Residue, then its C-alpha position, 0 to 999 in steps of 0.5 A: k668351571p669357567t674356561l679361561t681365555t688365552f688372554c687371561q692365561q697370558l695376562t695372569g699366568i693362571t692355567q686352566e688346570v688351576v681353575s678346573t681343580a679350584d674350590e668353588f667360590p663360596a668355599v673359598v670365601s668361607a675358608f678365607l674368612q676362617w683364615l682371618e679368624g684363625h689369625g686373630l682378625d674378626p671379619n666383622h670388626l667387632s673384636g680383635p685388632p683393627f685391619i683393613f684391605l689395601t688395594h690398587g683401585d676400587w674395582d675388585l672390592r666395589e664392583m667384582l666381589p659384590k657381583q660374584m657374591d650376588h651370582c653365588d647367592l651369598s649376598g647378606k647370607e650369614g657367614y658371608d656378609a663380613q664387614c671386612l669385605r666392604r671396607w678398604i683403602n685405595l692406594n691410588p689417591l694416597f700415592d697421588a697426594a703423597c707424590c703430588v701427582t695429578p691423577g692420570s699424569l703418569p706414563r701409561t705402562a702395563s700396570g698402574v702398579e708398575s707406574i707407581a713403582v717406577h715413579l718411586q724408583m722401585r722395581v716390580e717383583g714377580r709377574l704383573h697381574s698375578g694376584i700374589d705378586d701384585a699384593r706383595n708389590i702393593a705392600r712394598i709401595a705402601l711401605a715406601l709411602l709410609d717411609a716417605g711420610c704418607t699418612f694412611p687413614t685410620v682404621d676404627 
């Protein structure tokens, strides 16, 4: 298991104990895809209701996930090659367009999520860079943008 740096622990709140006792990546991906199926969502978008991941930026799903899949020799393997892991909506350009913001023009804060929330006069809830808290804040931002009339791409 990897050893977390102090920086990573302070940034995310993840402890070494959590990492040391966590399941290996292949088991986590498999469990996640099974969780989707258990909630009526087809990871390959062949049946069931349409869905797509909403992200703040492209890096995690465009760069990091494929590299981790390669590292674990999972790329292209049956059961791991889900379409849903290759499609997402990046919230950033939607926010920029909806709020007439020039990319990069917002004040630099500890997190881009925080910059968007401040611009929308929202408070960030929880801890920045905590996966679950960031996901909840991104969802709240998306709902605020929808309430303001922002149009999200359709999912087919």
